[in-house]
LOLUMNU-664085 format. One line per field, with one value per residue: residue number from 1; residue in three letters; x, y, z of N, C-alpha, C, CB in turn. Coordinates in steps of 0.001 Angstrom, whole numbers, plus 524288, in hexadecimal, padded with zeros to 5 digits. Glycine has a CB too. Layout:
! LOLUMNU-664085
pos	c(NUM | ...)
code	c(ALA | ...)
neast	c(X | ...)
nnorth	c(Y | ...)
nup	c(Z | ...)
caeast	c(X | ...)
canorth	c(Y | ...)
caup	c(Z | ...)
ceast	c(X | ...)
cnorth	c(Y | ...)
cup	c(Z | ...)
cbeast	c(X | ...)
cbnorth	c(Y | ...)
cbup	c(Z | ...)
This chain:
! LOLUMNU-664085
pos	c(1 | 2 | 3 | 4 | 5 | 6 | 7 | 8 | 9 | 10 | 11 | 12 | 13 | 14 | 15 | 16 | 17 | 18 | 19 | 20 | 21 | 22 | 23 | 24 | 25 | 26 | 27 | 28 | 29 | 30 | 31 | 32 | 33 | 34 | 35 | 36 | 37 | 38 | 39 | 40 | 41 | 42 | 43 | 44 | 45 | 46 | 47 | 48 | 49 | 50 | 51 | 52 | 53 | 54 | 55 | 56 | 57 | 58 | 59 | 60 | 61 | 62 | 63 | 64 | 65 | 66 | 67 | 68 | 69 | 70 | 71 | 72 | 73 | 74 | 75 | 76 | 77 | 78 | 79 | 80 | 81 | 82 | 83 | 84 | 85 | 86 | 87 | 88 | 89 | 90 | 91 | 92 | 93 | 94 | 95 | 96 | 97 | 98 | 99 | 100 | 101 | 102 | 103 | 104 | 105 | 106 | 107 | 108 | 109 | 110 | 111 | 112 | 113 | 114 | 115 | 116)
code	c(MET | ALA | VAL | ILE | ALA | SER | ASN | SER | PRO | LEU | SER | ASN | MET | GLY | ALA | PHE | ASN | PRO | THR | VAL | THR | VAL | LEU | THR | GLY | THR | ASP | SER | LEU | VAL | VAL | THR | LYS | SER | ASN | GLN | THR | LEU | TYR | ILE | ARG | ASN | GLY | THR | ALA | SER | LEU | VAL | THR | ILE | ASN | ILE | LEU | GLY | ASP | GLY | THR | LEU | ILE | GLU | ASP | LEU | SER | GLY | GLN | GLY | ASP | PRO | VAL | ASP | ASN | SER | GLY | GLY | TYR | ASP | VAL | PRO | VAL | ALA | ALA | GLY | ALA | VAL | ALA | ALA | VAL | VAL | LEU | SER | SER | ILE | ARG | ASN | PHE | LEU | VAL | GLY | ASP | VAL | ALA | VAL | THR | GLY | GLY | ALA | THR | ASP | VAL | VAL | ALA | TRP | ILE | HIS | GLN | GLN)
neast	c(C44AC | C44D4 | C4001 | C45EA | C3FC5 | C3AB7 | C3A15 | C333A | C34EE | C301E | C25E7 | C21BF | C1DD5 | C24DE | C2AAE | C2D39 | C2C6C | C3528 | C32E0 | C38B2 | C4169 | C43F7 | C4FD7 | C533F | C5BEC | C5CF9 | C58B3 | C51F7 | C527F | C4BE2 | C4FA7 | C4D60 | C4C49 | C4C24 | C50D6 | C567D | C58D9 | C5EA7 | C5C56 | C61B7 | C5FA7 | C65FB | C6295 | C6797 | C716B | C7B04 | C8421 | C7EFB | C8005 | C7AEB | C786A | C7722 | C72C4 | C70D4 | C6BA5 | C6F81 | C78DD | C8647 | C93C6 | C9932 | C9E46 | CA2A6 | CA431 | CAFE8 | CB1CC | CB978 | CBCD7 | CB2FB | CA6D8 | CA231 | C961C | C90C7 | C9071 | C898D | C8451 | C8878 | C82B3 | C8605 | C804C | C8014 | C7DCB | C7187 | C70C5 | C6D8E | C6E8B | C701A | C6DE6 | C6F51 | C68EE | C6AA0 | C7514 | C7A15 | C77A1 | C7C52 | C7C6E | C726E | C6D84 | C6403 | C5C78 | C5C64 | C62F2 | C62FE | C6ACF | C6ED0 | C691B | C6247 | C5A93 | C5563 | C59E2 | C5675 | C516A | C4EF3 | C4A51 | C4BEC | C4551 | C4583)
nnorth	c(D7211 | D6834 | D630A | D5978 | D4D83 | D48FA | D3D89 | D35FE | D2A8C | D2673 | D2904 | D2226 | D1516 | D0998 | D0653 | D1100 | D1A8B | D247A | D3246 | D3909 | D4309 | D48AD | D4D81 | D5A69 | D603E | D6977 | D68CE | D672E | D644D | D610D | D61FB | D5BA0 | D5A1E | D4FD9 | D4289 | D416F | D3C27 | D3E18 | D392E | D3656 | D32E3 | D2F0B | D2E39 | D2F49 | D2D50 | D3025 | D3558 | D3DDD | D49A2 | D4E52 | D5A17 | D5F57 | D6A0F | D738E | D808F | D8642 | D8246 | D8237 | D85F1 | D7F7C | D8045 | D7695 | D72BA | D6D20 | D67E0 | D6B37 | D7252 | D7B4B | D7605 | D7537 | D757E | D79AA | D7688 | D6EAE | D6180 | D56A9 | D4C03 | D4158 | D393D | D2D65 | D285A | D227D | D2077 | D21BC | D2B7B | D2F01 | D3861 | D3B9C | D457F | D4AFD | D4981 | D5065 | D5A30 | D6425 | D67DF | D6A39 | D737E | D7D37 | D8000 | D74F0 | D70F0 | D67C8 | D6396 | D5FB8 | D5789 | D4FE3 | D4BBC | D3F48 | D3E32 | D3C58 | D3FDF | D3E00 | D3F9D | D389E | D3821 | D36BD)
nup	c(9EBD1 | 9F48E | A00AB | A0802 | A0A38 | A166A | A1DCF | A26FC | A2C83 | A352A | A34C1 | A2E1E | A2B1A | A2AC2 | A1E6A | A15C1 | A0B84 | A0A44 | A092B | 9FF18 | 9FA35 | 9EE3E | 9EABA | 9E6D9 | 9E4FC | 9EA83 | 9F661 | A02C7 | A10A3 | A1C80 | A2932 | A34FB | A42E4 | A4509 | A42DC | A36A3 | A2A14 | A1E18 | A11B3 | A055C | 9F893 | 9ED5E | 9E0EE | 9D7A8 | 9CD8A | 9D0D2 | 9DA7B | 9E429 | 9EB72 | 9F690 | 9FD07 | A0998 | A1067 | A19E6 | A1AA9 | A22D8 | A2594 | A2929 | A2B92 | A3645 | A431C | A49E1 | A566D | A5AA9 | A5175 | A4AE1 | A3F82 | A3A74 | A359B | A28F5 | A244D | A1C48 | A11E9 | A1114 | A1235 | A0BB8 | A04FB | 9FED9 | 9F541 | 9EFAD | 9E29B | 9E135 | 9EBCC | 9F9AA | A033C | A10A7 | A1AB8 | A2798 | A2CFA | A3664 | A37FB | A319B | A34F1 | A35BB | A2BBE | A2995 | A2C4F | A2CB0 | A20EB | A191A | A0E07 | A03A4 | 9FA2A | 9ED19 | 9E984 | 9DFB1 | 9D492 | 9D6B5 | 9E06A | 9ED1B | 9F9C0 | A076D | A1489 | A1FEE | A2B3E | A38BD)
caeast	c(C4758 | C416F | C4184 | C4680 | C3B9B | C3C13 | C36CF | C336A | C332A | C2CFE | C2068 | C2044 | C1E0E | C2794 | C2D67 | C2AC2 | C2F92 | C35FC | C3215 | C3DCB | C418B | C47A9 | C530F | C5335 | C60D9 | C5CE2 | C5458 | C52CC | C5082 | C4A5D | C520A | C4A8C | C4F82 | C4BF2 | C54BE | C5552 | C5CDB | C5DAA | C5DDA | C6215 | C603B | C67E0 | C60E7 | C6A62 | C75BE | C8006 | C8476 | C7D20 | C818E | C76EC | C7A9E | C7350 | C74DC | C6D41 | C6D4E | C71F4 | C7DA1 | C8AE9 | C9898 | C9879 | CA2D8 | CA11D | CA803 | CB2F5 | CB21E | CBD89 | CBB1D | CAD54 | CA4A5 | C9F21 | C91AB | C8DEE | C9008 | C8585 | C85B5 | C87C3 | C8130 | C8689 | C7CD8 | C819D | C799F | C6E4F | C7162 | C6ABD | C71CA | C6D0E | C708E | C6CA3 | C6941 | C6CD8 | C7ACD | C7C22 | C7479 | C7EFA | C7B55 | C6CC2 | C6BC6 | C60CB | C59C8 | C6015 | C629A | C6533 | C6BE6 | C7197 | C6584 | C6107 | C5699 | C56AE | C5C1C | C5232 | C52F5 | C4AD8 | C4C23 | C49A3 | C44FE | C4399)
canorth	c(D703A | D64AF | D61A8 | D53D1 | D4B0E | D467F | D38FB | D33FF | D2521 | D2517 | D29E1 | D1E10 | D0FCB | D0600 | D0886 | D1585 | D1D34 | D29D9 | D367E | D3AF6 | D47F4 | D48DB | D5231 | D5DD0 | D6324 | D6CEC | D6721 | D6889 | D608B | D633F | D5F14 | D5BFC | D586F | D4A20 | D3FB2 | D416A | D3A48 | D3F7A | D3533 | D384E | D2E9A | D30D4 | D2ACC | D3092 | D29D4 | D3255 | D3775 | D4327 | D4B94 | D51B5 | D5D9D | D6101 | D6ED3 | D774D | D85EC | D8884 | D7F4E | D857E | D840A | D7EE4 | D7F58 | D7280 | D7263 | D6858 | D6558 | D6D96 | D7689 | D7B9A | D7275 | D780B | D7278 | D7CEF | D7408 | D6AAD | D5C09 | D53BE | D4687 | D3EC5 | D34B5 | D2A94 | D26ED | D1E24 | D1F8B | D24E7 | D2D6F | D30C4 | D3C0C | D3CCB | D4B36 | D4D0E | D491F | D54CD | D5EA6 | D6920 | D6980 | D6AA4 | D7839 | D8093 | D7D58 | D711D | D6FD8 | D62DB | D6483 | D5B9E | D537C | D4FC3 | D47E8 | D39FC | D3E3F | D3D64 | D4012 | D3DF3 | D3FBF | D34D8 | D3ADC | D336F)
caup	c(9F077 | 9F77F | A05F9 | A0839 | A0D3E | A1B5A | A1ED1 | A2C4E | A2C53 | A39BD | A3386 | A2A73 | A2D28 | A2742 | A19E7 | A1343 | A079B | A0BF2 | A0572 | 9FD73 | 9F75F | 9E9E8 | 9EB71 | 9E241 | 9E4A4 | 9EF10 | 9F99F | A0844 | A1468 | A218D | A2D77 | A39E7 | A4749 | A4583 | A3FCF | A3116 | A2684 | A18A5 | A0DE8 | A0005 | 9F4D5 | 9E854 | 9DCB7 | 9D2DB | 9CC16 | 9D290 | 9DFC9 | 9E544 | 9F092 | 9F8CC | A00EC | A0D81 | A12CB | A1C3E | A1987 | A277D | A26AA | A28AC | A2DF1 | A3BE2 | A4656 | A4D93 | A5A9C | A5AEE | A4C5E | A479F | A3C12 | A39A0 | A31C3 | A250A | A2268 | A1895 | A0CCC | A1145 | A130B | A06DF | A054A | 9F9C0 | 9F4A9 | 9EAF2 | 9DEFA | 9E2EC | 9F16D | 9FD84 | A0787 | A1524 | A1E2F | A2C7F | A2CF2 | A3B42 | A37B9 | A2E8E | A36AE | A34D7 | A2660 | A290A | A2EF8 | A2954 | A1CA7 | A170F | A086D | A01C9 | 9F4A7 | 9EA4B | 9E7BF | 9DA26 | 9D345 | 9D875 | 9E5AF | 9F0C1 | 9FF44 | A0B55 | A19F0 | A2392 | A3048 | A3CF9)
ceast	c(C4380 | C438B | C4193 | C4289 | C3DB6 | C3825 | C3788 | C3160 | C2FCB | C272F | C1E65 | C20AB | C20D0 | C2A6B | C2A61 | C2E8A | C3049 | C34AC | C376E | C3D28 | C4588 | C4AAE | C5377 | C5850 | C6159 | C57F8 | C5568 | C50E4 | C4F69 | C4C8F | C4EC9 | C4E2A | C4F78 | C5032 | C5310 | C59F7 | C5B20 | C5FA6 | C5DC8 | C6301 | C61A1 | C665B | C639D | C6EC8 | C7B03 | C7FA1 | C81EE | C7F08 | C7D7C | C7985 | C7639 | C759C | C7087 | C6F39 | C6FAC | C7703 | C8261 | C8FB3 | C97D7 | C9DB0 | CA135 | CA56F | CAAB7 | CB3B4 | CB658 | CBB60 | CB52F | CAB9F | CA125 | C9AEF | C8ECD | C8D7A | C8BDF | C87C1 | C847A | C867A | C81C2 | C831E | C7E2A | C7CD7 | C76B5 | C6E63 | C6DC5 | C6EA4 | C6E2B | C7062 | C6D31 | C6D3C | C6B88 | C72CE | C7D41 | C7959 | C7714 | C7E1B | C759B | C6A7D | C68B0 | C5DCD | C5DB7 | C5EFA | C6547 | C65EB | C6EC8 | C6E19 | C646A | C5C8B | C589C | C59B3 | C57A4 | C5444 | C4E25 | C4D5A | C4910 | C49C4 | C42B8 | C415B)
cnorth	c(D6D12 | D63E4 | D5BB6 | D5184 | D487C | D422F | D3732 | D2E6D | D238E | D25E0 | D25D5 | D18C0 | D0C54 | D08D7 | D0D30 | D17C6 | D22DA | D2DB8 | D38B6 | D401E | D4787 | D4DF3 | D553E | D60AE | D6701 | D6BAA | D68B5 | D6412 | D6354 | D5FB5 | D5FF4 | D5A21 | D527B | D479D | D3F7D | D3F3F | D3BAA | D3B12 | D379F | D339C | D30DD | D2CDE | D2BEE | D2CA8 | D2BF3 | D345D | D3CD6 | D44A4 | D4F87 | D5503 | D5F87 | D65B1 | D724D | D7CD4 | D88B5 | D85C9 | D82B5 | D82ED | D83E6 | D7DF5 | D7B86 | D71C5 | D6D14 | D6599 | D67AE | D7219 | D76A6 | D77EF | D7592 | D7477 | D7530 | D7AA0 | D6FD5 | D6541 | D58FF | D4E06 | D442F | D39E2 | D321F | D2959 | D2223 | D1D10 | D230E | D2681 | D2F4A | D3452 | D3CD7 | D42A9 | D4D80 | D4CE8 | D4D81 | D59DE | D63EE | D6B37 | D6ACE | D6F66 | D7B9E | D7D6C | D79E5 | D6FFF | D6AA9 | D6376 | D5FE0 | D574A | D53FA | D4BF3 | D427F | D39D9 | D3FC5 | D3D4D | D3FC4 | D3DF9 | D3BBC | D3780 | D3738 | D36AD)
cup	c(9F3B8 | 9FD02 | A0640 | A0C0F | A1230 | A1C6C | A246E | A2C51 | A30F6 | A38BE | A2FA2 | A2D1F | A292E | A22E6 | A17B7 | A0F3F | A094E | A079B | A0424 | 9FA94 | 9F308 | 9EA69 | 9E656 | 9E16C | 9E913 | 9F222 | 9FF42 | A0BB3 | A1982 | A25C3 | A325F | A3E3C | A47F7 | A422A | A3A1E | A2E0F | A2103 | A1537 | A087D | 9FC76 | 9EF7C | 9E42B | 9D794 | 9D1EA | 9CDC7 | 9D826 | 9E00B | 9EAAD | 9F24F | 9FD06 | A0476 | A1064 | A14DE | A1B56 | A1E40 | A28F4 | A25B4 | A2B00 | A33DC | A3E98 | A4A9A | A5197 | A5AA2 | A55C1 | A48D4 | A4477 | A3B92 | A3538 | A2E15 | A22D3 | A1DF6 | A1322 | A0C9C | A120F | A0E14 | A07F3 | 9FFD5 | 9F998 | 9EF6F | 9E792 | 9E10B | 9E8C2 | 9F4A6 | A01B4 | A0BDE | A1887 | A2305 | A2D50 | A31F0 | A3B33 | A348F | A300F | A35CB | A2F54 | A2586 | A2BC5 | A2B25 | A254C | A19D7 | A114B | A0742 | 9FBEB | 9F23C | 9E855 | 9E1EF | 9D95D | 9D4BC | 9DD96 | 9E957 | 9F657 | A02AC | A10BB | A1D0A | A28E4 | A3456 | A4148)
cbeast	c(C49A5 | C40EA | C3DB3 | C4C23 | C38C0 | C3C31 | C381C | C3035 | C37C6 | C2EB0 | C1F9D | C23C0 | C187D | C23C3 | C2E29 | C292E | C2D01 | C3B9D | C2E53 | C4098 | C42D4 | C44D2 | C5890 | C4EE1 | C6143 | C5D0E | C5377 | C4FF3 | C5467 | C4444 | C57D5 | C4562 | C4DA0 | C4681 | C558F | C53EE | C5DCB | C6052 | C5A29 | C6695 | C5B1F | C6DDC | C5B26 | C6C93 | C75C4 | C81C9 | C8A31 | C7705 | C8723 | C7237 | C7D7E | C71EA | C7827 | C6C9A | C68B8 | C6E3A | C7DE5 | C8A01 | C9D5E | C94B4 | CA513 | C9FF1 | CA568 | CB07C | CACE9 | CBFF0 | CBD98 | CABB2 | CA18C | CA2AF | C8DED | C907D | C952E | C8258 | C82BC | C8CA8 | C7B72 | C8C55 | C76DE | C8486 | C7BDC | C6FF5 | C7713 | C65F8 | C7584 | C6B05 | C71A5 | C6EF1 | C63F2 | C6ACC | C7C5F | C7B81 | C733B | C84C8 | C7CF8 | C6A34 | C707F | C6430 | C5736 | C5FD4 | C651B | C6196 | C6F19 | C75AB | C606F | C65E2 | C5522 | C59CC | C60F5 | C4DBC | C5616 | C4735 | C4B89 | C4CB3 | C41A6 | C47E7)
cbnorth	c(D74D9 | D5F66 | D641B | D5251 | D4708 | D4A88 | D3483 | D377E | D2196 | D2852 | D2F60 | D1E3E | D0DAE | D0225 | D0455 | D19C0 | D1CE0 | D2A9A | D3ACF | D36ED | D4C95 | D4870 | D50B5 | D61B3 | D65FB | D72DD | D6125 | D6DB6 | D5C01 | D63CA | D60C6 | D58B5 | D5B0C | D4808 | D3A1C | D46F2 | D3442 | D44C2 | D305E | D3C80 | D2B44 | D31AB | D2B3B | D362D | D28EF | D36C0 | D37C3 | D438A | D4E10 | D4E75 | D624C | D5C6E | D71D8 | D763C | D8907 | D884F | D7A52 | D8AB2 | D878D | D7A66 | D8496 | D6D47 | D7363 | D64BB | D65AE | D6986 | D75F4 | D8146 | D6DF4 | D7A23 | D716B | D821C | D71BA | D6ACC | D59B1 | D5421 | D45E2 | D3D56 | D3658 | D2580 | D25D6 | D196D | D2073 | D21D7 | D31F6 | D2C13 | D415D | D3988 | D4D7A | D49F6 | D43EE | D53C3 | D5E10 | D6886 | D6545 | D65CF | D7B4B | D849F | D8155 | D6C09 | D7452 | D5DFE | D6986 | D595B | D53BE | D4E30 | D482E | D3740 | D422F | D395B | D4517 | D3925 | D454F | D2F62 | D3FE4 | D2FFD)
cbup	c(9F3A9 | 9F4AF | A0A2A | A09D1 | A09EA | A1FE7 | A1AFD | A3015 | A2C05 | A3E6B | A315B | A2580 | A2E69 | A24F5 | A15A4 | A1764 | A0219 | A0DB7 | A07A9 | 9F9F6 | 9FB0A | 9E472 | 9ED6D | 9E2B3 | 9DF6D | 9ED71 | 9F92C | A09B3 | A153B | A220F | A2E55 | A39C3 | A4C48 | A43E4 | A41FD | A2F2D | A271F | A172A | A0E2D | 9FF71 | 9F481 | 9E86F | 9DBFF | 9D31C | 9C63C | 9CEE3 | 9E197 | 9E4E3 | 9F075 | 9FB11 | 9FE49 | A1168 | A0EDC | A221D | A1789 | A2C08 | A2348 | A2B3F | A2C67 | A3D0B | A48B1 | A4AB4 | A5FDC | A5E99 | A49AF | A43FA | A36B1 | A385E | A3474 | A209B | A26D5 | A183A | A0B4A | A0C5B | A17D7 | A037D | A076B | 9F8A2 | 9F4ED | 9EC5F | 9D970 | 9E02C | 9F30F | 9FFF5 | A05AB | A185A | A1B61 | A3148 | A2C0F | A3FF0 | A3569 | A28A1 | A3C5F | A35D7 | A229B | A2B23 | A3141 | A2696 | A18CF | A1A42 | A052C | A032D | 9F3FA | 9EDB2 | 9EAD1 | 9D6CC | 9CD61 | 9D452 | 9E628 | 9F012 | A007D | A0AA2 | A1C5B | A2398 | A2FDA | A3F14)
C-alpha cells in the first residue's frame, strides 16, 4: 500500500516533473487543510474506476437536503484509457473522513497530489 505523492509547485521554479505514485490497487492519500487536487493518469487500454473512501465516512443527515446522504460507498472517479482525471479534494471532503483508501488502481495507473 503506497501513499500517493504530494507535490508543492510553489517550492519549484518554472517547469518541474511531479513525483507520481504507481497505484497498486489499495493505496492511501493524506489530506491536509491546504488546497489539494488529486490527479490520476490511466496508461492502460481500458477504463479504470478509482474509489476514494475514508474509514470514518458514513451516512449524513444534511439539513435542508431531504433524505440522508450515504457516503459509505466512497467516491468513484472513472478514468478513460489514456486519460487524466482530476479531483479537487475539498469538493469531496465528506468522503475523506479518517484514513483515506484509494482502490481500483493497477499497473500503468499513476496518481499524484498537487498542493498549493
